[in-house]
N, CA, C and O atoms as a GROMACS GRO file, in nm:
protein
  260
    1GLN      N    1   0.952  -0.914   0.777
    1GLN     CA    2   0.841  -0.822   0.773
    1GLN      C    3   0.771  -0.818   0.909
    1GLN      O    4   0.736  -0.711   0.957
    2TYR      N    5   0.752  -0.934   0.971
    2TYR     CA    6   0.686  -0.940   1.100
    2TYR      C    7   0.760  -0.855   1.203
    2TYR      O    8   0.699  -0.776   1.276
    3GLU      N    9   0.892  -0.871   1.209
    3GLU     CA   10   0.972  -0.796   1.306
    3GLU      C   11   0.964  -0.646   1.279
    3GLU      O   12   0.955  -0.567   1.372
    4ASN      N   13   0.968  -0.607   1.151
    4ASN     CA   14   0.958  -0.465   1.116
    4ASN      C   15   0.822  -0.409   1.154
    4ASN      O   16   0.813  -0.297   1.204
    5ALA      N   17   0.717  -0.484   1.131
    5ALA     CA   18   0.583  -0.438   1.167
    5ALA      C   19   0.570  -0.426   1.318
    5ALA      O   20   0.517  -0.327   1.368
    6LYS      N   21   0.620  -0.524   1.390
    6LYS     CA   22   0.613  -0.522   1.537
    6LYS      C   23   0.691  -0.403   1.594
    6LYS      O   24   0.642  -0.332   1.682
    7LYS      N   25   0.810  -0.382   1.542
    7LYS     CA   26   0.895  -0.272   1.588
    7LYS      C   27   0.829  -0.137   1.558
    7LYS      O   28   0.832  -0.046   1.642
    8THR      N   29   0.771  -0.123   1.440
    8THR     CA   30   0.708   0.002   1.400
    8THR      C   31   0.586   0.033   1.484
    8THR      O   32   0.568   0.147   1.527
    9VAL      N   33   0.502  -0.066   1.508
    9VAL     CA   34   0.383  -0.046   1.591
    9VAL      C   35   0.423   0.000   1.730
    9VAL      O   36   0.361   0.090   1.786
   10LYS      N   37   0.525  -0.062   1.786
   10LYS     CA   38   0.573  -0.024   1.919
   10LYS      C   39   0.629   0.118   1.917
   10LYS      O   40   0.598   0.198   2.006
   11ALA      N   41   0.711   0.150   1.817
   11ALA     CA   42   0.772   0.283   1.807
   11ALA      C   43   0.668   0.393   1.791
   11ALA      O   44   0.687   0.505   1.838
   12MET      N   45   0.556   0.360   1.723
   12MET     CA   46   0.450   0.458   1.702
   12MET      C   47   0.359   0.469   1.825
   12MET      O   48   0.271   0.555   1.830
   13GLY      N   49   0.380   0.382   1.923
   13GLY     CA   50   0.298   0.386   2.044
   13GLY      C   51   0.157   0.335   2.023
   13GLY      O   52   0.066   0.373   2.097
   14LEU      N   53   0.138   0.250   1.923
   14LEU     CA   54   0.005   0.197   1.893
   14LEU      C   55  -0.021   0.071   1.976
   14LEU      O   56   0.069  -0.010   1.997
   15SER      N   57  -0.144   0.057   2.020
   15SER     CA   58  -0.179  -0.065   2.094
   15SER      C   59  -0.260  -0.155   2.002
   15SER      O   60  -0.382  -0.162   2.009
   16MET      N   61  -0.188  -0.224   1.916
   16MET     CA   62  -0.252  -0.319   1.825
   16MET      C   63  -0.171  -0.447   1.826
   16MET      O   64  -0.050  -0.447   1.851
   17GLU      N   65  -0.238  -0.555   1.799
   17GLU     CA   66  -0.174  -0.685   1.796
   17GLU      C   67  -0.107  -0.708   1.662
   17GLU      O   68  -0.166  -0.682   1.557
   18VAL      N   69   0.016  -0.754   1.666
   18VAL     CA   70   0.089  -0.791   1.545
   18VAL      C   71   0.104  -0.942   1.549
   18VAL      O   72   0.160  -0.998   1.643
   19GLU      N   73   0.053  -1.006   1.445
   19GLU     CA   74   0.047  -1.152   1.444
   19GLU      C   75   0.121  -1.206   1.321
   19GLU      O   76   0.110  -1.150   1.212
   20TYR      N   77   0.195  -1.313   1.339
   20TYR     CA   78   0.264  -1.380   1.230
   20TYR      C   79   0.185  -1.505   1.195
   20TYR      O   80   0.176  -1.597   1.276
   21ILE      N   81   0.128  -1.509   1.077
   21ILE     CA   82   0.040  -1.619   1.038
   21ILE      C   83   0.111  -1.707   0.936
   21ILE      O   84   0.157  -1.660   0.832
   22THR      N   85   0.120  -1.835   0.968
   22THR     CA   86   0.180  -1.931   0.875
   22THR      C   87   0.080  -2.034   0.825
   22THR      O   88   0.111  -2.114   0.737
   23ASP      N   89  -0.040  -2.033   0.881
   23ASP     CA   90  -0.145  -2.126   0.841
   23ASP      C   91  -0.194  -2.087   0.701
   23ASP      O   92  -0.261  -1.986   0.684
   24MET      N   93  -0.158  -2.168   0.601
   24MET     CA   94  -0.191  -2.135   0.463
   24MET      C   95  -0.341  -2.121   0.438
   24MET      O   96  -0.382  -2.044   0.352
   25GLN      N   97  -0.421  -2.195   0.511
   25GLN     CA   98  -0.566  -2.181   0.497
   25GLN      C   99  -0.610  -2.039   0.534
   25GLN      O  100  -0.689  -1.977   0.464
   26LYS      N  101  -0.557  -1.989   0.645
   26LYS     CA  102  -0.592  -1.854   0.690
   26LYS      C  103  -0.536  -1.750   0.593
   26LYS      O  104  -0.603  -1.651   0.563
   27VAL      N  105  -0.415  -1.772   0.545
   27VAL     CA  106  -0.354  -1.680   0.448
   27VAL      C  107  -0.442  -1.672   0.324
   27VAL      O  108  -0.467  -1.563   0.273
   28MET      N  109  -0.488  -1.786   0.276
   28MET     CA  110  -0.572  -1.790   0.156
   28MET      C  111  -0.708  -1.726   0.179
   28MET      O  112  -0.767  -1.672   0.086
   29GLU      N  113  -0.758  -1.731   0.302
   29GLU     CA  114  -0.886  -1.666   0.334
   29GLU      C  115  -0.879  -1.515   0.311
   29GLU      O  116  -0.980  -1.452   0.281
   30TYR      N  117  -0.760  -1.459   0.326
   30TYR     CA  118  -0.742  -1.316   0.300
   30TYR      C  119  -0.726  -1.286   0.152
   30TYR      O  120  -0.723  -1.169   0.112
   31GLY      N  121  -0.715  -1.389   0.070
   31GLY     CA  122  -0.698  -1.369  -0.073
   31GLY      C  123  -0.554  -1.337  -0.111
   31GLY      O  124  -0.528  -1.286  -0.220
   32VAL      N  125  -0.462  -1.366  -0.022
   32VAL     CA  126  -0.321  -1.339  -0.049
   32VAL      C  127  -0.268  -1.440  -0.150
   32VAL      O  128  -0.280  -1.561  -0.130
   33MET      N  129  -0.210  -1.388  -0.257
   33MET     CA  130  -0.158  -1.476  -0.361
   33MET      C  131  -0.006  -1.485  -0.360
   33MET      O  132   0.052  -1.577  -0.417
   34SER      N  133   0.060  -1.388  -0.294
   34SER     CA  134   0.205  -1.395  -0.280
   34SER      C  135   0.244  -1.340  -0.143
   34SER      O  136   0.186  -1.243  -0.093
   35VAL      N  137   0.343  -1.403  -0.084
   35VAL     CA  138   0.387  -1.366   0.050
   35VAL      C  139   0.525  -1.302   0.042
   35VAL      O  140   0.597  -1.327  -0.054
   36PRO      N  141   0.564  -1.222   0.138
   36PRO     CA  142   0.488  -1.190   0.259
   36PRO      C  143   0.376  -1.092   0.229
   36PRO      O  144   0.376  -1.023   0.127
   37ALA      N  145   0.282  -1.087   0.321
   37ALA     CA  146   0.170  -0.994   0.308
   37ALA      C  147   0.149  -0.925   0.442
   37ALA      O  148   0.185  -0.978   0.547
   38LEU      N  149   0.092  -0.806   0.437
   38LEU     CA  150   0.059  -0.731   0.557
   38LEU      C  151  -0.090  -0.704   0.555
   38LEU      O  152  -0.143  -0.647   0.460
   39VAL      N  153  -0.158  -0.745   0.662
   39VAL     CA  154  -0.302  -0.726   0.675
   39VAL      C  155  -0.326  -0.636   0.795
   39VAL      O  156  -0.275  -0.662   0.903
   40VAL      N  157  -0.405  -0.531   0.776
   40VAL     CA  158  -0.439  -0.440   0.884
   40VAL      C  159  -0.590  -0.433   0.892
   40VAL      O  160  -0.657  -0.402   0.793
   41ASN      N  161  -0.643  -0.462   1.010
   41ASN     CA  162  -0.789  -0.462   1.031
   41ASN      C  163  -0.861  -0.545   0.925
   41ASN      O  164  -0.960  -0.501   0.866
   42GLU      N  165  -0.810  -0.665   0.903
   42GLU     CA  166  -0.869  -0.763   0.811
   42GLU      C  167  -0.861  -0.723   0.663
   42GLU      O  168  -0.926  -0.785   0.579
   43LYS      N  169  -0.781  -0.620   0.631
   43LYS     CA  170  -0.766  -0.576   0.492
   43LYS      C  171  -0.620  -0.593   0.450
   43LYS      O  172  -0.530  -0.547   0.520
   44VAL      N  173  -0.598  -0.659   0.338
   44VAL     CA  174  -0.462  -0.676   0.286
   44VAL      C  175  -0.415  -0.541   0.232
   44VAL      O  176  -0.476  -0.484   0.142
   45VAL      N  177  -0.305  -0.491   0.290
   45VAL     CA  178  -0.252  -0.360   0.247
   45VAL      C  179  -0.121  -0.373   0.171
   45VAL      O  180  -0.075  -0.276   0.110
   46SER      N  181  -0.059  -0.490   0.175
   46SER     CA  182   0.064  -0.513   0.101
   46SER      C  183   0.083  -0.663   0.082
   46SER      O  184   0.053  -0.741   0.173
   47MET      N  185   0.131  -0.702  -0.033
   47MET     CA  186   0.166  -0.842  -0.054
   47MET      C  187   0.277  -0.853  -0.156
   47MET      O  188   0.288  -0.772  -0.248
   48GLY      N  189   0.359  -0.957  -0.138
   48GLY     CA  190   0.463  -0.986  -0.234
   48GLY      C  191   0.593  -0.912  -0.217
   48GLY      O  192   0.684  -0.926  -0.299
   49LYS      N  193   0.605  -0.831  -0.110
   49LYS     CA  194   0.733  -0.763  -0.088
   49LYS      C  195   0.758  -0.745   0.061
   49LYS      O  196   0.665  -0.730   0.140
   50VAL      N  197   0.885  -0.749   0.096
   50VAL     CA  198   0.925  -0.728   0.234
   50VAL      C  199   0.932  -0.578   0.258
   50VAL      O  200   1.003  -0.506   0.187
   51LEU      N  201   0.857  -0.531   0.356
   51LEU     CA  202   0.853  -0.388   0.387
   51LEU      C  203   0.953  -0.352   0.496
   51LEU      O  204   0.966  -0.424   0.595
   52LYS      N  205   1.024  -0.240   0.476
   52LYS     CA  206   1.110  -0.187   0.579
   52LYS      C  207   1.020  -0.120   0.683
   52LYS      O  208   0.903  -0.094   0.657
   53SER      N  209   1.076  -0.092   0.800
   53SER     CA  210   0.999  -0.026   0.905
   53SER      C  211   0.939   0.105   0.855
   53SER      O  212   0.824   0.137   0.888
   54SER      N  213   1.015   0.181   0.777
   54SER     CA  214   0.964   0.310   0.727
   54SER      C  215   0.845   0.288   0.633
   54SER      O  216   0.753   0.370   0.631
   55ASP      N  217   0.845   0.180   0.557
   55ASP     CA  218   0.733   0.148   0.468
   55ASP      C  219   0.608   0.113   0.548
   55ASP      O  220   0.497   0.155   0.516
   56VAL      N  221   0.629   0.034   0.655
   56VAL     CA  222   0.517  -0.003   0.741
   56VAL      C  223   0.458   0.122   0.805
   56VAL      O  224   0.336   0.138   0.812
   57GLU      N  225   0.545   0.212   0.851
   57GLU     CA  226   0.497   0.335   0.914
   57GLU      C  227   0.417   0.420   0.816
   57GLU      O  228   0.311   0.472   0.852
   58LYS      N  229   0.464   0.434   0.694
   58LYS     CA  230   0.392   0.510   0.591
   58LYS      C  231   0.254   0.450   0.567
   58LYS      O  232   0.155   0.522   0.558
   59LEU      N  233   0.248   0.316   0.556
   59LEU     CA  234   0.119   0.250   0.534
   59LEU      C  235   0.024   0.274   0.650
   59LEU      O  236  -0.094   0.302   0.629
   60LEU      N  237   0.075   0.263   0.773
   60LEU     CA  238  -0.010   0.284   0.890
   60LEU      C  239  -0.060   0.427   0.898
   60LEU      O  240  -0.176   0.450   0.932
   61HIS      N  241   0.026   0.524   0.865
   61HIS     CA  242  -0.018   0.666   0.861
   61HIS      C  243  -0.125   0.685   0.755
   61HIS      O  244  -0.225   0.754   0.777
   62LYS      N  245  -0.104   0.624   0.640
   62LYS     CA  246  -0.201   0.634   0.530
   62LYS      C  247  -0.338   0.578   0.572
   62LYS      O  248  -0.442   0.624   0.526
   63LEU      N  249  -0.333   0.477   0.660
   63LEU     CA  250  -0.458   0.416   0.707
   63LEU      C  251  -0.517   0.489   0.827
   63LEU      O  252  -0.619   0.448   0.882
   64GLY      N  253  -0.453   0.598   0.867
   64GLY     CA  254  -0.508   0.681   0.974
   64GLY      C  255  -0.457   0.650   1.114
   64GLY      O  256  -0.518   0.693   1.212
   65PHE      N  257  -0.347   0.578   1.125
   65PHE     CA  258  -0.290   0.546   1.257
   65PHE      C  259  -0.180   0.644   1.290
   65PHE      O  260  -0.119   0.635   1.396
   0.00000   0.00000   0.00000
Protein backbone atom coordinates (compact mmCIF):
# COMPACT_ATOMS: atom_id res chain seq x y z
CA GLN A 1 0.00 0.00 0.00
CA TYR A 2 2.81 2.41 0.88
CA GLU A 3 4.50 1.93 -2.49
CA ASN A 4 1.20 2.36 -4.35
CA ALA A 5 0.41 5.55 -2.44
CA LYS A 6 3.90 6.93 -3.04
CA LYS A 7 3.78 6.10 -6.74
CA THR A 8 0.31 7.61 -7.15
CA VAL A 9 1.18 10.85 -5.37
CA LYS A 10 4.22 11.25 -7.61
CA ALA A 11 2.27 10.40 -10.79
CA MET A 12 -0.40 12.97 -9.87
CA GLY A 13 2.29 15.61 -9.38
CA LEU A 14 1.25 16.26 -5.78
CA SER A 15 3.73 17.64 -3.29
CA MET A 16 2.71 15.75 -0.18
CA GLU A 17 4.63 13.54 2.17
CA VAL A 18 3.91 9.83 2.10
CA GLU A 19 4.88 8.16 5.33
CA TYR A 20 4.99 4.49 6.34
CA ILE A 21 4.08 4.20 10.02
CA THR A 22 4.81 1.03 11.97
CA ASP A 23 4.65 2.51 15.48
CA MET A 24 1.54 0.82 16.89
CA GLN A 25 1.00 3.63 19.39
CA LYS A 26 0.75 6.15 16.55
CA VAL A 27 -1.44 3.79 14.51
CA MET A 28 -3.81 3.44 17.46
CA GLU A 29 -3.92 7.23 17.91
CA TYR A 30 -5.63 7.38 14.52
CA GLY A 31 -8.22 4.87 15.71
CA VAL A 32 -7.13 2.30 13.15
CA MET A 33 -8.45 -1.12 14.08
CA SER A 34 -7.20 -3.09 11.07
CA VAL A 35 -4.21 -2.59 8.83
CA PRO A 36 -3.17 -1.55 6.32
CA ALA A 37 -4.70 1.89 6.62
CA LEU A 38 -4.41 5.08 4.61
CA VAL A 39 -4.51 8.43 6.41
CA VAL A 40 -4.72 11.71 4.50
CA ASN A 41 -4.41 15.01 6.35
CA GLU A 42 -4.82 13.25 9.71
CA LYS A 43 -8.07 11.55 8.59
CA VAL A 44 -8.34 7.78 8.10
CA VAL A 45 -9.72 7.27 4.58
CA SER A 46 -9.20 3.52 4.24
CA MET A 47 -8.42 0.62 6.52
CA GLY A 48 -8.27 -3.14 6.33
CA LYS A 49 -7.52 -3.49 2.63
CA VAL A 50 -4.58 -3.09 0.30
CA LEU A 51 -5.35 -0.39 -2.24
CA LYS A 52 -4.15 -0.49 -5.83
CA SER A 53 -2.70 2.71 -7.29
CA SER A 54 -6.00 3.38 -9.08
CA ASP A 55 -7.87 3.10 -5.76
CA VAL A 56 -5.48 5.55 -4.10
CA GLU A 57 -5.94 7.97 -7.01
CA LYS A 58 -9.75 7.75 -6.77
CA LEU A 59 -9.60 8.45 -3.03
CA LEU A 60 -7.29 11.43 -3.52
CA HIS A 61 -9.56 12.87 -6.24
CA LYS A 62 -12.56 12.37 -3.98
CA LEU A 63 -10.71 14.35 -1.30
CA GLY A 64 -10.11 17.20 -3.73
CA PHE A 65 -6.52 16.52 -4.83
